N, C-alpha and C positions, 0 to 999 in steps of 0.2 A: 504494500500500500504506500510505502514511502516513495517508491519509484513513480507511482501514479501521481502522487502529490507533487513531486518535483517537475514532472512533465506539465501538469496543469498550471503550476505556478509560473512556468516559463511563458505561458500565454497571457499572463495578467501583469500589466505594467504598473509602476508606481503611479499613485494618484487615481487609480480606477475605483469605481463603485461596484460592489458585488454583493450578491446574495450568496450565503452559504447555508445549505440545508442540514438536516440532521444526518447522523450516521458516522461511522468510523472512517470511511474513505474521504468524505468531505473534510473531516477533521484532519486527515493527513495532508490535504491541500492547505488548510489553514496553517498547519505547522510549517509547511514548506514556504509559505508566504511571509514568514517572520522577518525576512530581510527586506521586504517591500516597505516603502514609506508613503505616507499620505493616502492610505486606503480608506474608503468608507465602506464598512462591512455591516450589512443588514442580515441578521441571523437569528434563528431560534435554537441554535446549537450553542449552549452555554460553554462547553469545552472549547469550541472553536473561538468564541469570543475571548476567553481567557488566554488562549495561545497567542492571539493577535494583540492582546492588550500590553504586551511587553514593549511594543514600539509606540512611543508616545505621540507620534505624528498621525497615527491611525485614529479614525473615528469609528466607534462601534455602537450600533443601534440595535437594541433588544426589545422584544415585545414583553408585555406584562403577562402574568398568568402563573399557572402551576408548573413547576419543574417536574418532569417525569423521570424518576430514578429507576435504575442506576444510570440511564443513558444521558442524563443532564440535558434533555430536550424540552422545549416548550411547544405544546400542540393545542389545537382547539380552534373554535370559530374566531376568537379574538386574534389569533395568529393570521388567519386569512385576511381579516380586515387590515391588520398591521402591514402585511406584505403588499396589499392593494394600494397603500399610500405612498409607495416608493417606486422609482425606476432605477435600473442599474445597467452597467455595461455588460456584466456577466452574471449568470446563474450557475452556481456549482452545486451539484447534487448527485446522489447515488440512487440505488434501487435495491430492494430486497431480492429481486429475481428478474430474469429475462426469459420470457417465453420463446418458443421456437419461431413464432411469427414476429418477434421483436417487441412484443408487449412488455411494458415496464410494470412490474408487480410490486406491491407493498403488502404489509400485514394489516394496515388500517386505512380506511378511506380518508381519514383526516390527513395522513401523510401524502396521499395522492393529490388531494386538493391543494395542499401547501406547495407541492412541486409544480403543479399546473399554474398556480398564481405567480410563482417566481419566474417561470419560463415565459409567461405572458408579458411580464414586466421587465424583461431583460433583453438587451440587444443580441446577446449570444448565449446559448445554452451549452453547458459543458457537463456531460454525464461522465462521472468517474466511477468505475466499477471493476472489481477484481473478477478473474475468470471463474471463480466458484459460483458466481451468481447466475451464470448461463445454465438454464434448465432447472434452476431452483424455483419451487412453487411457492406462491403466496396468493391469497384470495382476492385482493383488491387490485383491479386493473387501472392503470393510468394511461400515459401516452405511449408512444412507440419509439424505439431506438432510431428508426429511420427519419424521425422528425427533429432529431437533435442536431445542433450545429457542429459540435465536437464530441467525440466519444473517446475516452482514454481508458484503456484496459491494461492490466499488468502482463498478460500473456494471452495467446489465442486459445479460445475454447475448443471443444471437440469438433470433429469434422461435420457433425450434424448441423452446426451453426455456420458452416462455410457459405451457404447461399445468402444468409443474413449479412455476413461480413462483406461479401462481394457488393451488396447493395449500398453499403456505407463506406466503402474503402477510401474514398477521397476525404472523408471526415474522421477517419479512425486513426488513432495514435496508439501504438503498442509500446508500453513503457519498458518492457523487458528488452535489454540490449541497447537502450537509448543512452547517450552520454549524459552524465549528471553534472 
């Protein structure tokens, strides 16, 4: 996940405004962004906010509400309203699973709605996902991998996902083997 974070961070310049969603892979992106200055980060991922708080030139904006433990996430209808009040250069998010047809899967519909809102309100969507999520089932269906602007994975999944990767090849970055 560290390699995914480094590749994603390479796409985000100093001074950018970005959404960072919940999950451990978006957190890896936040950790890789520690060297960036002047970021405006809008997030419901408390761990990502803390990782980026070490750089005092960054501005971090959080929603109110209940923190879901142990993940340190804030979810709910208030979060959707919160994300709806902002625009960003980038939306950085993960998914619980990827279906064979490219469907983005989550465990809760609230996670799907939050991801949809940040993607709607960002100029560029960046899906960060490790190879273990390909074929992993979860009940809530969100968007589709084919609709994302950038997809960053650690390694290529099994051959059964080859047709899916062929369709997104010009937007796909494989972190494994990339210089850091």
